[in-house]
C-alpha angles and dihedrals in degrees: 000000000000095000091065137042126231092259090066091042089055091047090051091048090054088067087068108046092168089072093059096091091046101054125087135169107169116128093200109048129001128268096003134338089188090212107079133080092252092055092046092049096047091044090052091050094048093047089051093060111017128070103272093230090059091052091043089055090059101037100029096208144060103254089193087073097048106113091203090059096047093089089049094050089048090054092045091057097043101259096121135059093256139027120232116281093236136099098270134130130278124282093255090050091055089047091052091051092050091051089051089051091053091048088056090055096251118154142196144123093279091052090050089054090048092048093051100037106032114014095067093054101117092196090072112096100204092185092054091048092052091048090051097047097040096048127106107227108220100190108015095088141071099239111126111251094239090058097038092052088059097047104035094093091055093054 
């Protein structure tokens, strides 16, 4: 999916709420262990775009309040020395998803950390971040043109 970022993938998934119970991405326990960076990241992305009740029905808990995941969330938003060694999005992509969660009125310990340690950073251009992560990249990928021309409208 090189021509798009996860942020846009999550937004596109939200058009099909019926698939939410059928997806999984955890590398530890299917469908979700709810304790690893991958679960935290996917849950964050889903919460940013889906109705929270739909995500709650699948995950059954607010991962923003899981004390075991707080160090992982800190890493995901750039407040630690390293980012998780998992296939997850970029720091700014996680930050954008957290901002979207706050805008939806969601709460939890990880969001409080984000609010106090990241959201007030005036050097972050939120509009520019959203444009970057929501854009379809027409040339910055390796998909053959004859295929890309057929799928671009679906991205």
